[in-house]
N, C-alpha and C positions, 0 to 999 in steps of 0.2 A: 504494500500500500504506500502510495506517494505521500511524503510528509507535507503537511500544509505549512507554508511559509507565512511570515508576518507582512511581507511587502511583495506586491506584484506589479509588473508593468501594465498588465491588462486584467481587469476583473469583469466578468460578464454575469449579470443577474438574470437568470432564466435559462431554461434548457429545452425549449421547443425548437422548431426549425430555424428561427432567426438566431437565437442564442448559440446553438450548436454550429451553425454555419459560420457565425462570427468567430467561434472558437477554432474551427478548422482553419480558417484563413489566417488568423493571428498566430496560431500554433505553427503553421507552415512558414510564417514570416519570422520564426524563432523568438516569439515573445512569451512562450510558455504560459498561456493564460490560465486563470482560475475561473471555473464555472460554478456558480452557486445555484444548485439545481432546484431548490425548494423541496417541498415534501411530496410533490407529484412530478418526478422527473419525466421529461418528455413533453410536458404541456398537454394541450387538448387532444392531440393525436393519440395519446395513450388510452383515451376512452372512446376511440373510433374503432370500428371493426375493420372492414376492408376498405383500403384506399385504392381507387382505380384511376385517379387523375394525376398522380405524381409521375412525371416523365421517367422513363427507364425501367418501369415495371409493367410490361404489357399484360401480364396475367393478374395484376393487382398485388397488393401486399397489405398485411395487417398493420394497423396504425402503430401498435407497440413495437412490432418488428422493425418498421421503418425507422422509428426513433432510436432503437438500439443500434441500428447501422450508422445513423448520424453520430451517435455517441462514440462508438468504437472507432470511427474514422477520425474524429477529432482527438481522441485519446492516443491514437497511433502516432500522432505528430507532437505529443507532449502536453496535452491539456490535462489539468488536474481538476477534480470534482469534489464539492462538498454537498452532501444531501441534507440540507437544512434550510431554514428560512432566515432571511435578513430581518433583523429587528429594527435597525435604524441606519441611516446614512448621514454623513456630514459632508456636504459639497461646498462648504464655504472656503476651503483652501485645499491646494494640492500639496502632498498626496491626499486623496480623499480617504475618509475613514468609513469603514463598513463593519457593522457589528453583526456577527452570525453566531447564534448560540452564545457560548462563553468566549468566543474568539473575537479579537479586533484585528481587522485586516486593512492595510494601507494599499491604495491603488493610484498609479500615475494616470491611468485612464479608466473610464467606466463605460461599459455598454449595457444599456437597460433593454432587456428583452423579456419583460415580465408578462407580455401578452394581454389578452382581454378574456373575460369570462362571460359566456352567454348567460343571460338572466333566465333562470328556470323557475318552475313552480314550487320546487322544494318537496315534492312527494317522494316517498320511499319507492313506490313503483316506477317513478320516473327514472330514478337512479338505477334500478334493477333492469329496466328495459332500454336504457340509453345504448344506442348501437344495435338494438334488436327490434326496431320499429319506431323508436323515439329518437329524434334528432334535433339539433339546433342549427343545421347547415344544409340548405337545399342544394347548393352547388356541389357539396361533398357527397350527398347521399340520395339525391333525387333519382338517379339512374336505377337504383335498386327497386323502384316502385313502378316500373313500366307496366301499363295496362291495369293498374290497381286503383282503388279508391282510397284517398288519404285526406288528412285534415291539416290545417294550419291554425295555430292559436295566436291571435294578436289583431291589432287594428290600425297599426301605424304603417309608415312607408316600408319598413322591413317586411312586415307580414304580407303586404300587397305585392311587393317585389317577389317574395318567395312563392306566393300562391301562383302568380303569373308564370314564373319560371317552371314550377312543378307541373303545369299543364302540358309541358312538352313530353312528359312521361306518363303521368297518371291519367286514368280515364275520367276521374272526377276529383275535384278539390273542394272540400268544405272549409270555408273560412269561419272560424269560431271567434266571436267577439262579445264581450260582456255588455257593450253598449248597443244602441240601435242605429248607429252610424259610424263610419270609419273616421279616425282622427288623422288619417294620412293626408298628404298634400293633394290638391285637386287633380293634378295630372295622374298621380298614382291611383286615386279613387276611380277616375274615369277608365283607366286601363283595365283594372280588375273587374269593374262592373260591366264592362263590355265583353269580357271573356266568357264565352258560353260554357266553358268547363268549370267555372267557379260558381259555387253556390254559397249562400250566406246563412249562418246560424246565429241570428241576433240574440242579444240578451242571454247569452249562455257562457258558462265557464267550465273548465275541466276539473272534475273532482278526483278522478283516479284514472289509472291506465290498467287495462285488463290483458293479462297474458303472462307468459313466463319467458325467461331468457332462452329456454330450449325451443319453445314453439313460436316465439315472437309475439308481437302485439296482435291482439284479436279485436279490441274495441277500446274506445275511450268512454269513461263514465262522465256524462255532462249534466250540468244543473241549469235549469232556467232560473235566472236570478230574480225574475218577477213572480213566478208561481212556486219556486222551489221544487218543481218536478225534477226528478233524477231518473235518467235512463241511459242505456248503452247505445253509442253510435258505432256501428261496425265499420272499422277502417283497418287497412293493413299498415299504415304508417301515420305518424303525426309529427309535425314540425313546430317547435316552440319558437316563435318570432316576436318576443317581447323586449328585444334589445340586448345590447352587450354592455358590460361594464369594464373599462380598461383597468388593469391592475396597477394603479398609479398612486395608491395611498401613501406609500413611502416618500414620494417626491412632491406631494401637493404644495408644500410650502417653499420648495427650492426651485422648481422648474415650471415653465409656462405650460398651461393646458388650454384646450379649447373648452367651449361651454359644456361639452359632454364628458370632459375629463381626460381626453387623449392628449398625450405629450405632443408639443409643437416642435418641429424641427425645421431648419432652414430649407427652403425649396431646393429640390434636387440633391439633398444630402441627408445625413442622419445626425448632423450637429444640433445640439440644443443651445440654449443661450449661455451655458457655462462651458468655457473651453475645456476640452478633455472629457466631456460627458456626451454620450451618443445614445440615440434611441432607435430601435428597429423592430420590425414585426408588428403584430396587432396592437401593441401598446401605443403606437402612433399612426396606425392605419385603420380607419373606420370604414373604408370603402371596399377593399378587396377581400381581406381576411382569409387568405388561402395559404396553404403550406408552401407553395412554390413562390408566392410573392414575399412571404415572410423570410424564406431562405435567401431570396434575392436581396432583400434589404439587410439581412445579416452580413452578406458579402460586402455590401456598400459600407456598413458600419466598420467592418474590419479594415477596409481600405482607407476610410476616413481616419481610423485610429492610427494606422501605420504612418500616414502623412503627418498627423499631429505629433506623434512621438518622434518622428524624424526631424521635426522643426523645433522641438523643445528639449530641454536637458532633463 
């Protein structure tokens, strides 16, 4: 086991595609980075079953296996890992100070790749069936529901966009919303309302998911919020589209964020307002949120780090 040092040229917080790609590139540049993995190493892909849209795997690959390959590749070139959470960071002066468990680590440069977390309903059955009929990413999983009836939970732009996208595959998409009208922008409302494959279940919310990890989702238990009637809606898949929350709590007082909490970086780069601090992946990308785009921005961050360290002592 590699000994953890007190000072690193590069520290990366986060171990999804963005963080591990940044690790791979900075390791190959001989910076021997430290990756702080968190308590869920691999990020959101570790709760994804089969990944069919990552280039280089024509037969598809399981999400956890893909992240294991990322990790092994970065480790091969000299990346060190800590499987723990960061409790605090001090970005007021370089080297930056990062507290991880009982350790205090100094960093000449910091890459933030903490990602974003899909907002979920918090049901036990949701956790059990995630990746087995329950999903929070239409682009990732829509392909699996070709010719089937599915549902989308939500009423904003994300829900409308996902419902529209899913009609490319599903025979019918039921949009479940607790209100009697969508809160999405006008153009998104018009698009989804004009789509003949989209049906609306107004004034309803999801109470539970019916099925097992072995058999998959069989139905969603819905409740009419006006009458309190509860019944099962038979669907093969359900997509939760009630938004994402960027994992930026550690940095809220130190770095600039947009109105929804995503870190702001300079256009065309991963630089934040603090020299030596970079952000990549879903923590600063609220548009694409794909493994391949996260990996690409991780590469950008590594190159930005290399330029920064080459210009500073």
